[in-house]
Every structure is written in C-alpha cells, then in structure tokens.
N, C-alpha and C positions, 0 to 999 in steps of 0.2 A: 062773602063766602064763609060758611061756618064749618068747623071741623066736624067730620062725621061722628055720630055718637060712639061707634066702636073704636074710632081713633082716639077719642077722648078717654075711653075706658082703658085702652092700652097705654096711653100717656100716664094715666093715674097709676095703673098697676106697675108700670116700669119704674115710676118714681119711688115706689115702695119695694122694688125688687131686692135692694140690699136688706131691708127689714125681713122679707120672706126668707132670704138666704140665712140671716141670723137665726130666725126661728127654726129653720131646718137643722142648722148646726146644734142648737140648744136641745133639740128633740132627739138627737142621736143620728148617726149616719145611716142606720139600716131600718128605721121605722117607716111605716106607710104614711104617717103624718109628715115626716120629713120629706118623703118623696113628693107629696102634694105641694109643700112649700117650695122645693127645688123646681118642680114643674111650673108653678105659677111664676117664679122669678125668671126662669129661662124663656118661657113662652112670651111673657110680657116684654122682655128686652128684645127678643127676636122680632116680635110684632112691631115694636117701636122702630127698629131699624128698617123693617120692610116698608112701613108707612113713610119713613124719611126718604128711602130710596125710590119709592114709587110716586112721591110727590111730584106731580107733573103740572106745573103752572108756569105761565109766562112771566118772567121778571119784569118789574117796572121800576122807574126811578123814584126815589124817595128823598126829598131834600130835607135834611135834618135842621130844625130850628133850635131845639134844645134837647139835651140828653142827660139822663142820670142812670148810674149803675144800679142794678137790682140784684146783683149777685148775693148780697147779704140776705135777701129773702130766702134763698136756699138754705142758709145756715139756720134761720128760724124754723124752717120746715123740718130740718134734721132733728129738732128737739123731739118730735113724735117718734123718733127711732129709739128713744129711751124705754118705750113700752116693753120690749122683751126682757129688760132687766128688772121688771116688776114681778117676775116669776109667774107669768101666765102659764097655767097648766092646760095642755090640750088633751090630756087623758081623761079629765073629768068633763062632763057635759056643760056644766055652768061656765067653766073657764073657756071652753071652745066657743060656746054661744056668745059670751061677752065679747070675745075677740072679734067674732064675725060682725056683731052689732057695731063695735068700734070702727072696724074697717069700712062697713057700709056707710056709717054716718060721716066719717072722714071723706070717703069717696064722693058722697053727694055734695058735701061742702066744697071739696076740691074742684069738682066738675062744674057745679053751678056758680061758683064764685070766680070762674075763669082762671083758676090757678094751675091749669094743666101744663103750662109752660114753665112752671117752677119745678125742675126735675133734676135731681142730683146726677142721674145717669148722663144727661146732656152735659153737665159740668165736667164729669169724668172724661167725656169725649172732647173736651176743650171748648165747649160753647159757653158764652157769657150772655147774661140777660140784662137788657137795658129798657128803660122807659124813654121813648122818643116822641117828640112832637114834630109834626111836619110843618114845613113852611108853606105859605100859600093861602088860598081862600078857605080851605076846610080846617086847617090847623088841627088835624086829627092826632090824638095821643094813642100810641101803640106800644105793645111789648115787642122788642126786637131781640131776636136770638141771633148771635153772631159769633164767629170764630175769633174775632178781633177783641183784644182787651180794652181798646179805646175807640170810641166813635166821636169825631169832633163835630161840634155845632157848625152849621154852614156847609157841611159836606153833602154830597149826593151819593147815595148808595143804591145798588140794585137789590131788590127784595122780591119775594113771593109772599102772597097772603096765605097765612095758616088759618085764617078765620078768627072771628071774635076779637078783632083789634090786635091780632098778633101777626108778626111778619118775620120772615127768615131771610137773612142776608145771603144772597147767592153768589154774587160776583166778587172776585178778589180785587182788592184795591192796590 
C-alpha cells in the first residue's frame, strides 16, 4: 500500500507548518502574505489529523527483530527551519520566487526520498520514529511511528501499513 499523493503532500506541508507559522509572524500579523502562511500551516495540520483519523486499515502483527530510534532524524530536519532567519523578503518578487523554488525542491526531495514520516508535528503529538526489522522470512525494514519511547527487539506489536515501508503502531501494549 502506498500513501496517496495528496496525503504525502499534507504530510510534507504539515512538517513545515511551524516554518510557515514563523514566516507569518515575521511578515506581520495583518498582511495578506502572513494570512497565506497562517492558512497553509493551519490547513496542512488539520489535513494531517484528518488523514490520521480516517486511516482505516486492519492491524496486523509485526514481530520486531531489531530496532533503532530515528527521532534524531527530526532534529536534522529542523535545521531547514533556520531559513526564515536568513531575512527572506516576500515583498520583493525575487525573494518570494526563491522561497517558492526552495520549498518545491525540498518538497520533491522529501516526498520522493520517503521522508514524509519525519515530521516534527508528529513528535509534538508524542509520536516517536523507529527503524524496525521484522522477524521471519521477509525480514522487511520499515519506519515505525509509535507513541512509545521504547520498542524492544523480540516484541510483537500491532501495526497498520502507511505505505512505502512505513507502519503505525495501533494497539496499546
């Protein structure tokens, strides 16, 4: 199962919603440019939660062979949040166009390299990211999104597929 393209776009946009919020604040509270940034931030986060809530898949058992935390990947991702402090001006065409090009390039890389599950909004909601390998014949490596801080090798967890080798832990342990 592959995450639908629109879901991947909302996962990307929601991951940058804090950046859009920062740009909105830096452009003043009452400008139309700020309103666009606030709208993108709000719509993308609401769309992410709608996707999460409507995710209807049957959980299956996943036997964990090995596990490693990937929460630090989110911190590396946050480095791109430094962009607003480089004084990008949205009032001049060159600044606005360069920002749009930057976001489009980052978006293409983010979606095509399957980074859509590295998302600070998910971290703020208490989710953690792990790389897990399944036990058994296929020994598949997946990105696991879980509310738990620790997943032990040898445990069996209930997950649903998010597509593209990503799974979400559904059942409480």
